[in-house]
C-alpha positions in Angstrom: -46.5 19.8 182.6 -44.6 22.7 184.3 -46.0 26.1 183.5 -43.9 29.3 184.0 -45.3 32.9 184.3 -43.0 35.7 183.3 -43.3 39.3 184.4 -41.6 42.4 183.3 -41.4 44.8 186.3 -41.3 48.0 184.3 -44.6 47.3 182.7 -46.5 47.7 186.0 -48.1 51.1 186.4 -47.5 53.2 189.6 -49.3 52.0 192.7 -53.0 53.2 192.3 -53.3 54.4 195.9 -50.0 56.2 196.4 -48.7 59.5 195.1 -45.9 61.6 196.5 -48.2 63.4 199.0 -49.7 60.2 200.4 -46.2 58.6 200.7 -44.9 61.6 202.5 -47.8 61.3 204.9 -46.5 57.9 206.0 -42.9 59.1 206.1 -43.4 61.9 208.8 -43.3 59.7 211.9 -40.5 57.4 210.8 -38.5 60.5 209.9 -38.8 61.9 213.4 -37.9 58.5 214.9 -35.0 57.7 212.6 -33.6 61.3 212.6 -32.7 61.5 208.8 -34.5 61.0 205.5 -32.4 58.1 204.3 -33.1 56.1 207.5 -36.8 57.0 207.4 -37.0 55.8 203.7 -35.3 52.6 204.6 -37.8 52.1 207.5 -40.7 52.8 205.2 -39.4 50.3 202.6 -39.0 47.6 205.3 -42.4 48.2 207.0 -44.6 49.2 204.1 -47.7 51.3 204.4 -51.0 50.4 206.1 -54.3 52.0 206.7 -55.4 53.1 210.2 -57.2 49.7 210.4 -54.0 47.8 209.6 -54.8 46.9 206.0 -51.7 46.8 203.8 -51.7 49.5 201.1 -48.0 49.0 200.2 -46.3 45.7 201.1 -43.0 46.3 202.8 -40.0 44.1 202.4 -40.6 42.5 205.8 -44.2 41.7 204.6 -42.8 40.0 201.5 -40.4 38.0 203.5 -43.2 36.9 205.8 -45.4 36.0 202.9 -42.7 33.8 201.4 -42.3 32.0 204.8 -46.1 31.6 204.9 -46.1 30.2 201.4 -43.4 27.7 202.3 -45.1 26.7 205.5 -48.4 26.1 203.7 -46.7 23.7 201.3 -45.1 21.9 204.2 -48.5 21.5 205.9 -50.0 20.2 202.6 -47.6 17.5 201.4 -46.0 14.3 202.6 -42.5 13.3 201.3 -42.7 9.7 202.6 -43.2 8.3 199.1 -40.6 10.5 197.5 -38.0 9.6 200.1 -38.7 5.9 199.6 -38.2 6.3 195.8 -35.1 8.2 196.5 -33.6 5.4 198.5 -34.5 2.9 195.8 -32.7 5.0 193.2 -29.6 5.3 195.3 -29.6 1.6 195.9 -29.1 1.0 192.2 -25.6 2.4 192.3 -24.8 2.2 196.1 -26.0 -1.0 197.6 -26.5 -1.7 201.3 -27.5 1.9 202.3 -30.9 1.2 203.7 -30.1 2.3 207.2 -28.5 5.6 206.3 -30.2 9.0 206.6 -31.1 11.0 203.6 -28.1 13.3 204.2 -25.7 10.4 204.4 -27.2 9.1 201.1 -26.7 12.5 199.5 -23.1 12.6 200.7 -22.4 9.1 199.3 -24.2 10.0 196.1 -22.0 13.1 195.7 -18.8 11.1 196.2 -20.0 8.5 193.6 -20.8 11.1 191.0 -17.4 12.9 191.5 -15.6 9.6 190.8 -17.7 8.9 187.7 -16.3 9.6 184.2 -18.2 9.3 180.9 -15.8 6.5 179.8 -16.5 4.5 182.9 -18.6 1.4 182.3 -22.2 2.3 183.1 -24.6 -0.6 182.3 -28.0 0.8 181.4 -26.8 4.5 181.7 -27.9 4.6 185.4 -25.1 6.9 186.5 -25.5 9.2 183.5 -29.2 9.5 184.4 -28.3 10.4 187.9 -25.8 13.0 186.7 -28.5 14.7 184.7 -30.8 14.9 187.7 -27.9 15.8 190.1 -29.0 19.4 190.9 -32.6 18.4 191.4 -31.7 15.6 193.7 -29.4 17.8 195.7 -32.2 20.3 196.1 -34.5 17.5 197.2 -32.0 16.4 199.8 -31.6 19.9 201.2 -35.3 20.3 201.5 -35.8 17.0 203.3 -33.0 17.8 205.8 -34.2 21.4 206.5 -38.0 21.4 206.4 -40.4 19.1 208.1 -43.5 18.1 206.1 -46.7 17.3 207.9 -49.3 17.1 205.2 -51.2 14.1 203.8 -50.9 14.6 200.1 -48.1 12.3 199.0 -45.6 13.4 196.3 -43.6 11.3 193.9 -39.8 11.9 193.7 -40.2 13.8 190.4 -42.9 16.1 192.0 -40.9 16.5 195.2 -37.8 17.5 193.1 -39.8 20.3 191.4 -41.1 21.4 194.8 -37.5 21.5 196.1 -36.5 23.8 193.2 -39.4 26.1 194.3 -38.1 26.0 197.9 -34.7 27.0 196.7 -36.3 29.9 194.8 -38.2 31.0 197.9 -35.0 30.8 200.0 -33.0 32.8 197.4 -35.6 35.5 197.1 -35.9 35.7 200.9 -32.1 36.1 201.2 -32.0 38.8 198.5 -34.8 40.8 200.1 -32.9 40.7 203.4 -29.8 41.9 201.5 -31.7 44.9 200.2 -32.6 45.9 203.8 -28.9 45.8 204.5 -28.1 48.2 201.7 -27.5 46.0 198.7 -28.5 47.1 195.2 -32.3 46.5 194.8 -31.6 45.3 191.3 -30.6 41.9 192.7 -34.4 41.2 193.1 -35.8 39.2 190.3 -39.3 40.8 190.0 -40.6 38.1 187.7 -39.9 35.4 190.4 -41.4 37.7 193.1 -44.6 38.0 190.9 -44.6 34.2 190.3 -44.4 33.4 194.0 -46.5 36.2 195.6 -48.6 37.7 192.8 -49.5 41.1 191.6 -49.7 42.8 194.9 -46.1 42.1 195.8 -44.8 42.9 192.4 -46.7 46.2 192.4 -45.4 47.1 195.8 -41.8 46.3 194.9 -42.0 48.6 191.9 -43.3 51.4 194.1 -40.7 50.7 196.8 -38.0 51.2 194.1 -39.6 54.5 193.1 -40.2 55.9 196.5 -37.2 58.2 196.5 -37.7 59.5 193.0 -41.4 60.1 193.6 -40.7 62.2 196.7 -38.0 64.1 194.8 -40.3 64.8 191.9 -43.0 65.9 194.4 -40.5 68.5 195.8 -40.4 67.0 199.3 -36.8 65.8 199.5 -33.6 66.7 197.6 -30.3 65.1 197.2 -27.3 66.5 199.1 -24.3 64.5 198.0 -24.8 60.9 199.0 -27.8 61.7 201.3 -31.3 63.2 201.1 -32.8 65.9 203.2 -36.2 67.6 203.4 -36.9 70.6 201.2 -38.8 73.6 202.6 -41.9 72.2 201.1 -41.3 68.8 202.8 -40.7 70.5 206.1 -44.1 72.4 205.9 -45.8 69.3 204.8 -44.4 67.4 207.7 -45.6 69.9 210.2 -49.1 69.8 208.6 -49.2 66.0 208.7 -48.3 65.9 212.4 -50.9 68.6 213.1 -53.6 66.7 211.2 -52.6 63.5 213.0 -52.9 65.2 216.4 -56.3 66.8 215.6 -57.6 63.5 214.1 -56.8 62.0 217.5 -58.8 64.7 219.2 -61.7 63.9 217.0 -61.4 60.2 217.8 -61.3 61.0 221.5 -64.4 63.1 221.2 -62.8 66.3 222.4 -63.8 68.1 219.2 -62.7 71.6 218.2 -65.6 74.0 218.4 -65.3 77.6 217.5 -66.1 80.1 220.3 -69.5 81.9 220.1 -68.0 85.2 221.2 -68.1 87.6 218.2 -64.9 89.6 217.7 -63.0 91.8 215.3 -60.6 89.1 214.1 -60.1 88.0 210.5 -61.0 84.4 210.7 -64.5 83.6 209.5 -66.4 80.9 211.3 -69.3 80.5 208.8 -72.1 82.2 210.9 -73.7 85.4 209.8 -75.4 88.4 211.6 -77.2 91.6 210.6 -74.7 94.3 209.8 -74.1 96.9 212.5 -72.0 100.1 212.2 -68.3 99.2 213.0 -68.6 95.6 211.9 -66.0 94.2 209.4 -67.8 94.4 206.1 -67.5 90.7 205.1 -70.8 90.6 203.2 -72.8 87.3 202.7 -74.3 88.1 199.3 -76.8 85.2 199.3 -78.2 86.0 202.7 -78.3 89.7 201.9 -80.4 89.1 198.8 -82.7 86.8 200.7 -83.2 89.5 203.3 -84.2 92.0 200.6 -86.5 89.6 198.8 -88.2 88.6 202.0 -88.9 92.1 203.1 -89.7 93.7 199.7 -91.0 90.8 197.6 -89.7 89.7 194.2 -89.2 91.8 191.2 -86.3 93.2 189.1 -84.2 95.2 189.9 -83.6 93.9 193.4 -83.4 96.8 195.8 -81.0 96.4 198.7 -81.0 98.7 201.7 -78.4 98.8 204.5 -80.8 97.0 206.8 -80.7 94.0 204.5 -76.9 93.6 204.9 -75.9 90.3 206.4 -72.2 89.9 207.3 -70.1 87.0 208.4 -69.2 86.7 212.1 -65.6 86.5 212.9 -63.7 84.9 215.7 -62.3 87.0 218.5 -58.6 86.8 217.7 -55.5 88.3 219.3 -51.8 88.0 218.3 -49.3 86.3 220.6 -45.6 85.5 220.9 -44.5 82.1 222.0 -41.2 80.6 223.0 -41.3 76.8 222.9 -38.6 75.4 225.3 -37.7 71.8 224.2 -35.9 69.7 226.8 -32.9 68.0 225.1 -31.4 66.4 228.2 -30.4 62.8 228.0 -33.4 61.5 230.0 -35.7 62.7 227.2 -34.7 59.6 225.2 -37.0 57.4 227.3 -40.6 56.5 226.5 -40.6 58.2 223.1 -40.6 61.6 224.9 -38.1 63.4 222.6 -39.8 62.2 219.4 -43.2 63.4 220.7 -41.7 66.8 221.8 -40.3 67.3 218.3 -43.6 66.4 216.7 -45.3 69.0 218.9 -42.8 71.7 217.9 -43.3 71.0 214.2 -47.1 70.9 214.6 -47.2 74.1 216.6 -45.1 75.9 214.0 -47.4 74.6 211.3 -50.5 75.7 213.2 -49.2 79.2 213.7 -48.0 79.5 210.1 -51.3 78.3 208.6 -53.9 79.7 211.0 -52.3 82.5 212.9 -49.6 84.0 210.7 -49.5 87.2 212.8 -48.3 85.2 215.8 -44.6 84.8 216.6 -42.9 81.5 217.5 -39.3 80.7 218.4 -38.1 77.2 219.5 -35.3 76.9 222.0 -33.5 73.7 223.0 -31.9 73.3 226.3 -29.8 70.7 228.0 -26.6 71.7 229.8 -26.9 74.9 227.7 -29.7 76.6 225.8 -29.7 77.6 222.1 -32.2 78.6 219.5 -33.4 75.9 217.1 -34.6 76.3 213.5 -37.5 74.4 212.1 -35.3 72.9 209.5 -33.1 71.1 212.1 -36.0 69.6 214.1 -36.5 66.4 212.1 -32.9 65.3 212.5 -32.5 66.8 216.0 -31.2 64.4 218.7 -31.1 64.6 222.5 -27.8 65.8 223.9 -25.5 62.9 224.9 -22.5 65.1 225.4 -24.1 67.8 227.5 -26.9 65.8 229.1 -28.0 68.0 232.0 -31.2 70.1 232.4 -30.4 73.9 232.5 -33.9 75.2 232.6 -32.8 78.6 233.9 -30.8 79.4 230.8 -33.7 78.3 228.7 -36.0 80.7 230.5 -33.4 83.5 230.1 -33.0 83.0 226.4 -36.8 82.9 225.9 -37.3 86.1 227.9 -34.8 87.9 225.8 -36.6 86.8 222.6 -40.1 87.6 223.9 -39.0 91.0 225.3 -38.2 92.1 221.7 -41.7 91.2 220.5 -44.6 93.7 220.4 -47.9 93.0 221.9 -49.1 91.9 225.4 -49.6 88.2 224.9 -46.4 86.4 225.6 -45.8 82.9 226.8 -43.2 80.2 227.3 -44.3 76.7 226.5 -42.1 74.4 228.5 -41.8 70.7 227.5 -39.7 68.7 229.9 -39.5 65.4 231.8 -37.7 66.5 235.0 -36.7 69.2 237.4 -33.6 71.4 236.6 -30.2 69.9 237.5 -27.9 72.6 236.2 -27.5 76.4 236.1 -24.9 78.9 235.0 -22.4 80.4 237.5 -20.8 83.2 235.5 -19.4 81.3 232.5 -19.2 78.0 234.2 -21.8 75.2 234.5 -22.9 74.0 237.9 -24.5 70.6 237.9 -25.8 68.2 240.6 -28.2 65.3 240.7 -30.5 65.2 242.6 -31.1 68.9 242.1 -29.1 71.3 244.3 -31.2 73.9 246.1 -29.2 76.7 244.5 -30.2 75.4 241.0 -33.9 75.3 241.9 -33.7 78.7 243.5 -32.0 80.3 240.4 -34.5 78.6 238.1 -37.5 79.9 240.1 -36.0 83.4 240.3 -35.8 83.5 236.5 -39.4 82.3 236.3 -40.4 85.1 238.6 -38.5 87.6 236.5 -40.4 86.4 233.4 -43.7 86.9 235.3 -42.6 90.5 236.1 -42.1 91.0 232.3 -45.6 89.7 231.6 -44.4 86.4 230.3 -46.4 83.3 231.4 -44.8 79.9 231.6 -47.2 77.0 230.7 -45.5 73.7 231.5 -46.2 70.4 229.9 -44.5 67.8 232.1 -43.7 64.3 231.0 -43.4 62.7 234.5 -45.0 62.6 238.0 -42.1 62.1 240.4 -42.6 63.7 243.8 -39.6 66.0 243.6 -40.7 67.0 240.1 -44.3 67.7 241.2 -43.1 69.9 244.1 -40.8 71.9 241.8 -43.5 72.4 239.2 -46.0 73.5 241.8 -43.6 76.2 243.0 -43.0 77.3 239.4 -46.7 77.6 238.7 -47.3 79.5 241.9 -44.5 82.0 241.2 -45.2 82.6 237.6 -49.0 82.0 237.6 -48.8 79.8 234.6 -50.5 76.4 234.2 -49.2 72.9 234.5 -50.2 69.9 232.4 -49.1 66.5 233.5 -49.2 64.2 230.5 -47.3 61.5 228.5 -45.7 61.2 225.1 -49.0 59.8 223.6 -51.1 62.8 224.7 -48.5 65.6 224.7 -49.5 67.0 221.2 -53.2 67.1 222.1 -52.5 69.1 225.3 -50.1 71.6 223.8 -52.2 72.4 220.7 -55.5 72.4 222.4 -54.2 74.8 225.0 -52.8 77.1 222.3 -56.1 77.2 220.5 -58.0 77.8 223.8 -55.9 80.9 224.4 -56.7 82.1 220.9 -60.4 81.9 221.6 -61.0 78.5 220.0 -62.2 76.3 222.8 -61.9 72.6 222.0 -63.0 71.5 225.4 -63.4 72.6 229.0 -61.5 70.8 231.7 -59.1 71.2 234.5 -55.6 69.8 234.9 -54.0 68.5 238.1 -51.5 70.7 239.7 
């Protein structure tokens, strides 16, 4: 007896492990790679969500397609169709004699022609052809299955059972096609959730319902908003994205064993580190009430009222903290498209902005993109920012010039340029014209180094994070560091975020690790 299970998709509750915040956590990196919210959502729906260990939390459409294929392959490896095919031949022989040497497909073709020519008023002794006509669709499905899929199992199926299996194979094939159509932009409503549940179970059905609700969940959470036919990040989504990237970078630091240990040098900053000390005149009066009471009880014994003297005061130690102004120079030349460099650079920019906003709100940060020309960038445009195909050169001199003008307007003594690039400069400005040459012209190198020297004269340090180790590049960066007295970090796209953020924290008095970097 055939048993069907029916499933109403809307009756499933929201996915138990996913809310808007956790979904957005997994959207951050696809968003930077795909450059817009719609493409990132499509990518997330295709690929699903996994834990760091690779365990699926939300099955993606590609996972469902793969599971359908696995289910079909498992059936192919379990059953043999030899008996069913023999019974099929015997049935065909009843109406089309002398077909024993023909293939199954040839039999199906002859069978089709025979049924097309059959009419109900045609003589049909025993109702053989009418019986075939009733089973026509099932037999066609059986023929398609035999032709398309090899069966290698040992469990033999009768023709009736094989026909039912063929109908299941047709169902799997249709669902697989419909899932692919959804990834191409078709309406998700074409998916029959009850059949998805029947074939793949609760996990797939739950995941599909959540996939259909991803956009509305993120909208309700305030992370994205509709702009015409497209979606874009809200200010909340942008801040959340920066924090997610920042957390991801620091979790990598923890896995690598670098740590992030607060300095033991006491200072007059505002950030508490959890340690306490006896109060001294001039200290910030951040009183630890519990420790102060314990000091009084220890010295004077119990009793009520508790009498507290100034020598009992215990205050929190604070980190030594200074304000700073930073100009982050982001190389947008065409070569940055290689090795995931541009995506990593954008992640660092968002993470650094998030770090400063959350931990060092008195610091200043501007982001400047440079290719053939330089221009200021807003945090809002970073996720969808692309390298410059139309103006693909590397005008580092103009980037330094724009950064110097910004930093000169800022108060305070601590000013730096953080340069993220993958190559030496290949362009500079001659009056209002662009001069370009590759390999780099000596005049371009000279003008760039002159601007770096001018920055040094204005008290602006250039710290360079270089995504490459070519000989010509190393020679130029060595000269740059010597002239400006900044530092050089040779790294790659995987470690760029660790180096930039750790260096920033080190300068703030928070020393995650002590090491030296090659020059």
